[in-house]
N, CA, C and O atoms as a printed pandas DataFrame, in Angstrom:
     atom_number atom_name residue_name chain_id  residue_number  x_coord  y_coord  z_coord
0              1         N          MET        A               1  -38.632  -17.942   18.093
1              2        CA          MET        A               1  -37.995  -19.108   17.508
2              3         C          MET        A               1  -37.040  -19.767   18.506
3              4         O          MET        A               1  -36.897  -20.990   18.513
4              5         N          ALA        A               2  -36.382  -18.956   19.352
5              6        CA          ALA        A               2  -35.444  -19.526   20.315
6              7         C          ALA        A               2  -36.158  -20.411   21.318
7              8         O          ALA        A               2  -35.626  -21.445   21.721
8              9         N          SER        A               3  -37.353  -20.020   21.724
9             10        CA          SER        A               3  -38.086  -20.830   22.698
10            11         C          SER        A               3  -38.533  -22.161   22.111
11            12         O          SER        A               3  -38.766  -23.116   22.852
12            13         N          GLN        A               4  -38.653  -22.235   20.804
13            14        CA          GLN        A               4  -39.035  -23.480   20.142
14            15         C          GLN        A               4  -37.813  -24.307   19.707
15            16         O          GLN        A               4  -37.959  -25.396   19.152
16            17         N          GLY        A               5  -36.624  -23.780   19.963
17            18        CA          GLY        A               5  -35.404  -24.486   19.592
18            19         C          GLY        A               5  -35.096  -24.421   18.109
19            20         O          GLY        A               5  -34.424  -25.304   17.576
20            21         N          MET        A               6  -35.582  -23.379   17.431
21            22        CA          MET        A               6  -35.402  -23.269   15.979
22            23         C          MET        A               6  -34.451  -22.154   15.586
23            24         O          MET        A               6  -34.335  -21.842   14.401
24            25         N          LEU        A               7  -33.770  -21.546   16.542
25            26        CA          LEU        A               7  -32.873  -20.444   16.238
26            27         C          LEU        A               7  -31.550  -20.983   15.702
27            28         O          LEU        A               7  -30.946  -21.880   16.289
28            29         N          GLN        A               8  -31.124  -20.437   14.609
29            30        CA          GLN        A               8  -29.850  -20.864   14.022
30            31         C          GLN        A               8  -28.901  -19.680   14.028
31            32         O          GLN        A               8  -29.248  -18.596   13.559
32            33         N          ILE        A               9  -27.712  -19.886   14.556
33            34        CA          ILE        A               9  -26.713  -18.826   14.621
34            35         C          ILE        A               9  -25.631  -19.140   13.605
35            36         O          ILE        A               9  -24.995  -20.192   13.667
36            37         N          ALA        A              10  -25.427  -18.229   12.676
37            38        CA          ALA        A              10  -24.403  -18.416   11.646
38            39         C          ALA        A              10  -23.036  -18.070   12.223
39            40         O          ALA        A              10  -22.915  -17.100   12.971
40            41         N          PRO        A              11  -22.011  -18.839   11.893
41            42        CA          PRO        A              11  -20.672  -18.526   12.392
42            43         C          PRO        A              11  -20.144  -17.229   11.775
43            44         O          PRO        A              11  -20.483  -16.881   10.644
44            45         N          VAL        A              12  -19.330  -16.539   12.520
45            46        CA          VAL        A              12  -18.725  -15.307   12.044
46            47         C          VAL        A              12  -17.615  -15.663   11.061
47            48         O          VAL        A              12  -16.806  -16.554   11.318
48            49         N          GLU        A              13  -17.587  -14.963    9.944
49            50        CA          GLU        A              13  -16.556  -15.229    8.941
50            51         C          GLU        A              13  -15.237  -14.611    9.377
51            52         O          GLU        A              13  -15.193  -13.458    9.805
52            53         N          ALA        A              14  -14.173  -15.378    9.269
53            54        CA          ALA        A              14  -12.841  -14.907    9.643
54            55         C          ALA        A              14  -12.363  -13.852    8.644
55            56         O          ALA        A              14  -12.798  -13.847    7.492
56            57         N          PRO        A              15  -11.473  -12.961    9.078
57            58        CA          PRO        A              15  -10.926  -11.973    8.140
58            59         C          PRO        A              15  -10.187  -12.667    6.994
59            60         O          PRO        A              15   -9.612  -13.741    7.170
60            61         N          LEU        A              16  -10.212  -12.045    5.839
61            62        CA          LEU        A              16   -9.549  -12.598    4.661
62            63         C          LEU        A              16   -8.048  -12.338    4.755
63            64         O          LEU        A              16   -7.613  -11.193    4.886
64            65         N          MET        A              17   -7.272  -13.398    4.689
65            66        CA          MET        A              17   -5.809  -13.282    4.682
66            67         C          MET        A              17   -5.333  -13.283    3.240
67            68         O          MET        A              17   -5.786  -14.089    2.428
68            69         N          VAL        A              18   -4.423  -12.381    2.928
69            70        CA          VAL        A              18   -3.861  -12.336    1.584
70            71         C          VAL        A              18   -2.345  -12.386    1.685
71            72         O          VAL        A              18   -1.749  -11.811    2.596
72            73         N          LEU        A              19   -1.738  -13.078    0.743
73            74        CA          LEU        A              19   -0.293  -13.165    0.638
74            75         C          LEU        A              19    0.100  -12.305   -0.555
75            76         O          LEU        A              19   -0.291  -12.589   -1.687
76            77         N          VAL        A              20    0.867  -11.263   -0.303
77            78        CA          VAL        A              20    1.268  -10.335   -1.356
78            79         C          VAL        A              20    2.720  -10.619   -1.711
79            80         O          VAL        A              20    3.626  -10.397   -0.907
80            81         N          LEU        A              21    2.926  -11.112   -2.926
81            82        CA          LEU        A              21    4.266  -11.443   -3.406
82            83         C          LEU        A              21    4.712  -10.487   -4.503
83            84         O          LEU        A              21    5.678  -10.766   -5.213
84            85         N          GLY        A              22    4.038   -9.396   -4.643
85            86        CA          GLY        A              22    4.337   -8.408   -5.670
86            87         C          GLY        A              22    3.055   -7.731   -6.101
87            88         O          GLY        A              22    1.967   -8.074   -5.637
88            89         N          ARG        A              23    3.194   -6.768   -6.993
89            90        CA          ARG        A              23    2.032   -6.003   -7.426
90            91         C          ARG        A              23    0.997   -6.866   -8.130
91            92         O          ARG        A              23   -0.204   -6.639   -7.984
92            93         N          ARG        A              24    1.447   -7.841   -8.882
93            94        CA          ARG        A              24    0.532   -8.681   -9.648
94            95         C          ARG        A              24    0.304  -10.060   -9.023
95            96         O          ARG        A              24   -0.410  -10.889   -9.589
96            97         N          ARG        A              25    0.896  -10.300   -7.882
97            98        CA          ARG        A              25    0.747  -11.615   -7.236
98            99         C          ARG        A              25    0.167  -11.434   -5.845
99           100         O          ARG        A              25    0.890  -11.433   -4.849
100          101         N          VAL        A              26   -1.128  -11.284   -5.792
101          102        CA          VAL        A              26   -1.868  -11.152   -4.537
102          103         C          VAL        A              26   -2.793  -12.365   -4.453
103          104         O          VAL        A              26   -3.697  -12.524   -5.273
104          105         N          LEU        A              27   -2.562  -13.209   -3.467
105          106        CA          LEU        A              27   -3.279  -14.482   -3.357
106          107         C          LEU        A              27   -4.062  -14.571   -2.057
107          108         O          LEU        A              27   -3.536  -14.234   -0.997
108          109         N          PRO        A              28   -5.316  -15.021   -2.121
109          110        CA          PRO        A              28   -6.056  -15.292   -0.883
110          111         C          PRO        A              28   -5.577  -16.617   -0.300
111          112         O          PRO        A              28   -5.454  -17.605   -1.023
112          113         N          VAL        A              29   -5.309  -16.642    0.994
113          114        CA          VAL        A              29   -4.757  -17.844    1.616
114          115         C          VAL        A              29   -5.458  -18.150    2.931
115          116         O          VAL        A              29   -6.117  -17.298    3.528
116          117         N          ARG        A              30   -5.293  -19.394    3.358
117          118        CA          ARG        A              30   -5.715  -19.830    4.685
118          119         C          ARG        A              30   -4.465  -20.332    5.386
119          120         O          ARG        A              30   -3.716  -21.132    4.825
120          121         N          ILE        A              31   -4.235  -19.873    6.605
121          122        CA          ILE        A              31   -3.080  -20.333    7.373
122          123         C          ILE        A              31   -3.361  -21.746    7.860
123          124         O          ILE        A              31   -4.360  -21.995    8.535
124          125         N          THR        A              32   -2.467  -22.669    7.510
125          126        CA          THR        A              32   -2.646  -24.064    7.912
126          127         C          THR        A              32   -1.741  -24.459    9.076
127          128         O          THR        A              32   -2.061  -25.382    9.825
128          129         N          ASP        A              33   -0.614  -23.766    9.231
129          130        CA          ASP        A              33    0.299  -24.095   10.321
130          131         C          ASP        A              33    1.096  -22.859   10.693
131          132         O          ASP        A              33    1.551  -22.118    9.822
132          133         N          PHE        A              34    1.262  -22.641   11.987
133          134        CA          PHE        A              34    2.023  -21.511   12.498
134          135         C          PHE        A              34    2.784  -21.989   13.722
135          136         O          PHE        A              34    2.182  -22.444   14.694
136          137         N          THR        A              35    4.107  -21.888   13.676
137          138        CA          THR        A              35    4.913  -22.320   14.815
138          139         C          THR        A              35    5.925  -21.245   15.166
139          140         O          THR        A              35    6.426  -20.537   14.293
140          141         N          VAL        A              36    6.218  -21.132   16.442
141          142        CA          VAL        A              36    7.261  -20.238   16.938
142          143         C          VAL        A              36    8.181  -21.070   17.814
143          144         O          VAL        A              36    7.741  -21.705   18.773
144          145         N          THR        A              37    9.466  -21.058   17.472
145          146        CA          THR        A              37   10.465  -21.796   18.241
146          147         C          THR        A              37   11.444  -20.797   18.821
147          148         O          THR        A              37   12.186  -20.146   18.086
148          149         N          GLU        A              38   11.446  -20.677   20.133
149          150        CA          GLU        A              38   12.391  -19.770   20.798
150          151         C          GLU        A              38   13.746  -20.461   20.859
151          152         O          GLU        A              38   13.857  -21.592   21.333
152          153         N          GLU        A              39   14.788  -19.763   20.370
153          154        CA          GLU        A              39   16.104  -20.394   20.252
154          155         C          GLU        A              39   17.140  -19.863   21.231
155          156         O          GLU        A              39   18.069  -20.588   21.588
156          157         N          ALA        A              40   17.007  -18.626   21.668
157          158        CA          ALA        A              40   18.002  -18.056   22.583
158          159         C          ALA        A              40   17.293  -17.151   23.584
159          160         O          ALA        A              40   16.255  -16.559   23.288
160          161         N          TYR        A              41   17.882  -17.059   24.779
161          162        CA          TYR        A              41   17.272  -16.292   25.871
162          163         C          TYR        A              41   18.317  -15.389   26.499
163          164         O          TYR        A              41   19.513  -15.671   26.430
164          165         N          ASP        A              42   17.860  -14.285   27.122
165          166        CA          ASP        A              42   18.778  -13.427   27.868
166          167         C          ASP        A              42   18.876  -13.936   29.304
167          168         O          ASP        A              42   18.360  -15.010   29.615
168          169         N          GLY        A              43   19.533  -13.176   30.185
169          170        CA          GLY        A              43   19.741  -13.599   31.569
170          171         C          GLY        A              43   18.456  -13.738   32.367
171          172         O          GLY        A              43   18.418  -14.482   33.346
172          173         N          GLU        A              44   17.402  -13.034   31.965
173          174        CA          GLU        A              44   16.126  -13.114   32.674
174          175         C          GLU        A              44   15.154  -14.080   31.983
175          176         O          GLU        A              44   13.954  -14.069   32.258
176          177         N          LEU        A              45   15.681  -14.902   31.098
177          178        CA          LEU        A              45   14.919  -15.906   30.349
178          179         C          LEU        A              45   13.851  -15.316   29.419
179          180         O          LEU        A              45   12.822  -15.938   29.157
180          181         N          ASN        A              46   14.119  -14.112   28.935
181          182        CA          ASN        A              46   13.274  -13.539   27.892
182          183         C          ASN        A              46   13.824  -13.985   26.545
183          184         O          ASN        A              46   15.037  -13.939   26.339
184          185         N          PRO        A              47   12.979  -14.410   25.635
185          186        CA          PRO        A              47   13.501  -14.842   24.332
186          187         C          PRO        A              47   14.098  -13.666   23.557
187          188         O          PRO        A              47   13.499  -12.595   23.465
188          189         N          ILE        A              48   15.297  -13.892   23.001
189          190        CA          ILE        A              48   15.945  -12.848   22.205
190          191         C          ILE        A              48   16.113  -13.273   20.746
191          192         O          ILE        A              48   16.448  -12.447   19.897
192          193         N          ARG        A              49   15.885  -14.554   20.450
193          194        CA          ARG        A              49   15.918  -15.038   19.071
194          195         C          ARG        A              49   14.878  -16.135   18.928
195          196         O          ARG        A              49   14.778  -17.035   19.762
196          197         N          ALA        A              50   14.103  -16.040   17.848
197          198        CA          ALA        A              50   13.060  -17.034   17.612
198          199         C          ALA        A              50   12.972  -17.324   16.125
199          200         O          ALA        A              50   13.313  -16.490   15.287
200          201         N          LYS        A              51   12.509  -18.520   15.822
201          202        CA          LYS        A              51   12.285  -18.932   14.439
202          203         C          LYS        A              51   10.779  -19.111   14.265
203          204         O          LYS        A              51   10.123  -19.748   15.089
204          205         N          VAL        A              52   10.236  -18.542   13.184
205          206        CA          VAL        A              52    8.804  -18.614   12.920
206          207         C          VAL        A              52    8.585  -19.440   11.667
207          208         O          VAL        A              52    9.242  -19.222   10.649
208          209         N          GLY        A              53    7.668  -20.383   11.740
209          210        CA          GLY        A              53    7.288  -21.186   10.585
210          211         C          GLY        A              53    5.839  -20.903   10.235
211          212         O          GLY        A              53    4.978  -20.854   11.114
212          213         N          LEU        A              54    5.570  -20.716    8.946
213          214        CA          LEU        A              54    4.224  -20.388    8.496
214          215         C          LEU        A              54    3.906  -21.201    7.247
215          216         O          LEU        A              54    4.660  -21.174    6.274
216          217         N          SER        A              55    2.793  -21.922    7.276
217          218        CA          SER        A              55    2.335  -22.666    6.105
218          219         C          SER        A              55    0.968  -22.131    5.726
219          220         O          SER        A              55    0.114  -21.900    6.582
220          221         N          VAL        A              56    0.772  -21.937    4.421
221          222        CA          VAL        A              56   -0.503  -21.418    3.944
222          223         C          VAL        A              56   -1.009  -22.276    2.792
223          224         O          VAL        A              56   -0.242  -22.998    2.154
224          225         N          ARG        A              57   -2.298  -22.187    2.539
225          226        CA          ARG        A              57   -2.933  -22.863    1.417
226          227         C          ARG        A              57   -3.683  -21.805    0.623
227          228         O          ARG        A              57   -4.459  -21.034    1.188
228          229         N          VAL        A              58   -3.455  -21.765   -0.681
229          230        CA          VAL        A              58   -4.123  -20.786   -1.537
230          231         C          VAL        A              58   -5.595  -21.169   -1.666
231          232         O          VAL        A              58   -5.923  -22.320   -1.955
232          233         N          LEU        A              59   -6.478  -20.194   -1.451
233          234        CA          LEU        A              59   -7.909  -20.417   -1.596
234          235         C          LEU        A              59   -8.313  -20.191   -3.052
235          236         O          LEU        A              59   -7.956  -19.176   -3.651
236          237         N          THR        A              60   -9.052  -21.131   -3.612
237          238        CA          THR        A              60   -9.513  -21.008   -4.989
238          239         C          THR        A              60  -11.018  -20.758   -4.992
239          240         O          THR        A              60  -11.652  -20.730   -3.937
240          241         N          VAL        A              61  -11.584  -20.576   -6.183
241          242        CA          VAL        A              61  -13.030  -20.376   -6.279
242          243         C          VAL        A              61  -13.780  -21.638   -5.860
243          244         O          VAL        A              61  -14.945  -21.550   -5.471
244          245         N          ASP        A              62  -13.151  -22.797   -5.927
245          246        CA          ASP        A              62  -13.782  -24.026   -5.442
246          247         C          ASP        A              62  -13.988  -23.973   -3.927
247          248         O          ASP        A              62  -14.924  -24.575   -3.401
248          249         N          ASP        A              63  -13.111  -23.251   -3.232
249          250        CA          ASP        A              63  -13.199  -23.141   -1.775
250          251         C          ASP        A              63  -14.221  -22.101   -1.325
251          252         O          ASP        A              63  -14.945  -22.323   -0.354
252          253         N          VAL        A              64  -14.282  -20.961   -2.028
253          254        CA          VAL        A              64  -15.081  -19.835   -1.533
254          255         C          VAL        A              64  -16.178  -19.370   -2.485
255          256         O          VAL        A              64  -17.087  -18.662   -2.052
256          257         N          GLY        A              65  -16.128  -19.734   -3.744
257          258        CA          GLY        A              65  -17.138  -19.305   -4.708
258          259         C          GLY        A              65  -16.713  -18.060   -5.482
259          260         O          GLY        A              65  -15.768  -17.369   -5.102
260          261         N          PHE        A              66  -17.419  -17.790   -6.562
261          262        CA          PHE        A              66  -17.071  -16.670   -7.431
262          263         C          PHE        A              66  -17.451  -15.315   -6.831
263          264         O          PHE        A              66  -16.803  -14.310   -7.120
264          265         N          SER        A              67  -18.485  -15.280   -6.006
265          266        CA          SER        A              67  -18.977  -13.993   -5.495
266          267         C          SER        A              67  -18.192  -13.486   -4.292
267          268         O          SER        A              67  -18.360  -12.330   -3.905
268          269         N          HIS        A              68  -17.351  -14.303   -3.697
269          270        CA          HIS        A              68  -16.553  -13.909   -2.528
270          271         C          HIS        A              68  -15.335  -13.098   -2.981
271          272         O          HIS        A              68  -14.838  -13.280   -4.092
272          273         N          LYS        A              69  -14.862  -12.203   -2.111
273          274        CA          LYS        A              69  -13.665  -11.397   -2.430
274          275         C          LYS        A              69  -12.458  -12.281   -2.734
275          276         O          LYS        A              69  -11.679  -11.983   -3.640
276          277         N          ALA        A              70  -12.304  -13.372   -1.974
277          278        CA          ALA        A              70  -11.174  -14.275   -2.192
278          279         C          ALA        A              70  -11.262  -14.927   -3.567
279          280         O          ALA        A              70  -10.241  -15.123   -4.226
280          281         N          GLY        A              71  -12.473  -15.264   -4.005
281          282        CA          GLY        A              71  -12.655  -15.846   -5.330
282          283         C          GLY        A              71  -12.263  -14.874   -6.426
283          284         O          GLY        A              71  -11.629  -15.260   -7.409
284          285         N          ALA        A              72  -12.642  -13.607   -6.260
285          286        CA          ALA        A              72  -12.282  -12.581   -7.246
286          287         C          ALA        A              72  -10.771  -12.374   -7.295
287          288         O          ALA        A              72  -10.205  -12.217   -8.377
288          289         N          LEU        A              73  -10.114  -12.371   -6.138
289          290        CA          LEU        A              73   -8.652  -12.229   -6.104
290          291         C          LEU        A              73   -7.975  -13.399   -6.810
291          292         O          LEU        A              73   -7.019  -13.206   -7.560
292          293         N          TYR        A              74   -8.469  -14.610   -6.570
293          294        CA          TYR        A              74   -7.867  -15.781   -7.195
294          295         C          TYR        A              74   -8.049  -15.742   -8.714
295          296         O          TYR        A              74   -7.116  -16.048   -9.457
296          297         N          ILE        A              75   -9.235  -15.372   -9.174
297          298        CA          ILE        A              75   -9.483  -15.287  -10.623
298          299         C          ILE        A              75   -8.565  -14.254  -11.254
299          300         O          ILE        A              75   -8.014  -14.496  -12.328
300          301         N          ARG        A              76   -8.390  -13.106  -10.606
301          302        CA          ARG        A              76   -7.498  -12.066  -11.136
302          303         C          ARG        A              76   -6.058  -12.585  -11.219
303          304         O          ARG        A              76   -5.363  -12.324  -12.200
304          305         N          TYR        A              77   -5.612  -13.314  -10.201
305          306        CA          TYR        A              77   -4.266  -13.888  -10.210
306          307         C          TYR        A              77   -4.126  -14.921  -11.327
307          308         O          TYR        A              77   -3.122  -14.933  -12.039
308          309         N          GLN        A              78   -5.125  -15.785  -11.482
309          310        CA          GLN        A              78   -5.086  -16.809  -12.514
310          311         C          GLN        A              78   -5.047  -16.187  -13.907
311          312         O          GLN        A              78   -4.307  -16.657  -14.772
312          313         N          GLN        A              79   -5.830  -15.142  -14.132
313          314        CA          GLN        A              79   -5.824  -14.464  -15.428
314          315         C          GLN        A              79   -4.467  -13.825  -15.700
315          316         O          GLN        A              79   -4.001  -13.812  -16.839
316          317         N          SER        A              80   -3.837  -13.301  -14.665
317          318        CA          SER        A              80   -2.507  -12.716  -14.815
318          319         C          SER        A              80   -1.492  -13.777  -15.220
319          320         O          SER        A              80   -0.640  -13.524  -16.072
320          321         N          LYS        A              81   -1.575  -14.965  -14.617
321          322        CA          LYS        A              81   -0.674  -16.062  -14.994
322          323         C          LYS        A              81   -0.896  -16.481  -16.444
323          324         O          LYS        A              81    0.063  -16.755  -17.167
324          325         N          GLU        A              82   -2.140  -16.531  -16.864
325          326        CA          GLU        A              82   -2.439  -16.933  -18.241
326          327         C          GLU        A              82   -1.935  -15.904  -19.245
327          328         O          GLU        A              82   -1.438  -16.273  -20.309
328          329         N          ARG        A              83   -2.056  -14.617  -18.921
329          330        CA          ARG        A              83   -1.516  -13.570  -19.817
330          331         C          ARG        A              83    0.001  -13.682  -19.927
331          332         O          ARG        A              83    0.557  -13.534  -21.014
332          333         N          PHE        A              84    0.673  -13.944  -18.800
333          334        CA          PHE        A              84    2.125  -14.086  -18.820
334          335         C          PHE        A              84    2.536  -15.306  -19.630
335          336         O          PHE        A              84    3.502  -15.244  -20.392
336          337         N          ALA        A              85    1.815  -16.419  -19.477
337          338        CA          ALA        A              85    2.125  -17.632  -20.235
338          339         C          ALA        A              85    1.956  -17.397  -21.729
339          340         O          ALA        A              85    2.710  -17.953  -22.528
340          341         N          ALA        A              86    0.975  -16.579  -22.123
341          342        CA          ALA        A              86    0.763  -16.279  -23.537
342          343         C          ALA        A              86    1.920  -15.462  -24.112
343          344         O          ALA        A              86    2.221  -15.573  -25.300
344          345         N          LEU        A              87    2.570  -14.647  -23.284
345          346        CA          LEU        A              87    3.695  -13.832  -23.744
346          347         C          LEU        A              87    4.917  -14.679  -24.076
347          348         O          LEU        A              87    5.627  -14.388  -25.039
348          349         N          ILE        A              88    5.170  -15.724  -23.290
349          350        CA          ILE        A              88    6.387  -16.509  -23.505
350          351         C          ILE        A              88    6.181  -17.653  -24.480
351          352         O          ILE        A              88    7.160  -18.248  -24.930
352          353         N          GLY        A              89    4.956  -17.977  -24.819
353          354        CA          GLY        A              89    4.694  -19.022  -25.805
354          355         C          GLY        A              89    4.744  -20.410  -25.205
355          356         O          GLY        A              89    5.097  -20.595  -24.041
356          357         N          TYR        A              90    4.386  -21.374  -26.022
357          358        CA          TYR        A              90    4.336  -22.768  -25.597
358          359         C          TYR        A              90    5.212  -23.616  -26.501
359          360         O          TYR        A              90    5.667  -23.144  -27.543
360          361         N          GLY        A              91    5.452  -24.845  -26.121
361          362        CA          GLY        A              91    6.167  -25.796  -26.952
362          363         C          GLY        A              91    7.619  -25.929  -26.562
363          364         O          GLY        A              91    8.114  -25.187  -25.713
364          365         N          PRO        A              92    8.307  -26.884  -27.188
365          366        CA          PRO        A              92    9.710  -27.155  -26.841
366          367         C          PRO        A              92   10.636  -25.962  -27.114
367          368         O          PRO        A              92   11.620  -25.770  -26.400
368          369         N          GLY        A              93   10.326  -25.161  -28.142
369          370        CA          GLY        A              93   11.171  -24.021  -28.458
370          371         C          GLY        A              93   11.140  -22.945  -27.380
371          372         O          GLY        A              93   12.093  -22.177  -27.246
372          373         N          ALA        A              94   10.058  -22.882  -26.611
373          374        CA          ALA        A              94    9.927  -21.879  -25.575
374          375         C          ALA        A              94   10.929  -22.108  -24.443
375          376         O          ALA        A              94   11.271  -21.171  -23.722
376          377         N          VAL        A              95   11.401  -23.342  -24.283
377          378        CA          VAL        A              95   12.376  -23.642  -23.219
378          379         C          VAL        A              95   13.768  -23.914  -23.769
379          380         O          VAL        A              95   14.648  -24.368  -23.038
380          381         N          GLY        A              96   13.967  -23.645  -25.036
381          382        CA          GLY        A              96   15.299  -23.774  -25.621
382          383         C          GLY        A              96   15.583  -25.074  -26.338
383          384         O          GLY        A              96   16.704  -25.266  -26.808
384          385         N          TYR        A              97   14.639  -25.960  -26.443
385          386        CA          TYR        A              97   14.842  -27.239  -27.106
386          387         C          TYR        A              97   14.660  -27.050  -28.602
387          388         O          TYR        A              97   13.611  -26.577  -29.039
388          389         N          THR        A              98   15.657  -27.410  -29.391
389          390        CA          THR        A              98   15.604  -27.169  -30.837
390          391         C          THR        A              98   15.502  -28.450  -31.664
391          392         O          THR        A              98   15.146  -28.378  -32.840
392          393         N          GLY        A              99   15.790  -29.575  -31.115
393          394        CA          GLY        A              99   15.700  -30.818  -31.879
394          395         C          GLY        A              99   16.458  -31.949  -31.221
395          396         O          GLY        A              99   17.103  -31.778  -30.187
396          397         N          ILE        A             100   16.366  -33.102  -31.844
397          398        CA          ILE        A             100   17.014  -34.296  -31.281
398          399         C          ILE        A             100   18.457  -34.338  -31.708
399          400         O          ILE        A             100   19.183  -35.262  -31.342
């Protein structure tokens, strides 16, 4: 197939990044921005203080599909949010509003 120009090479899938914000908050993410700013140096100009900036985007099933590990993680997180919302209830009374 290569000699006929019909060989197709699939790209390698990047490792799955997850943001863990607690036992029940594990989110699949894609890093969108990463910056390192060196702020202070020693006498030999080696950095001794730096500031790191990190921006991420949560991956949903629309991005990766239901059969992907990231899709399963997102669905589990979403179901956890819905269970928590059911515990606290809905409506104006749930936030302390009692009337006009």
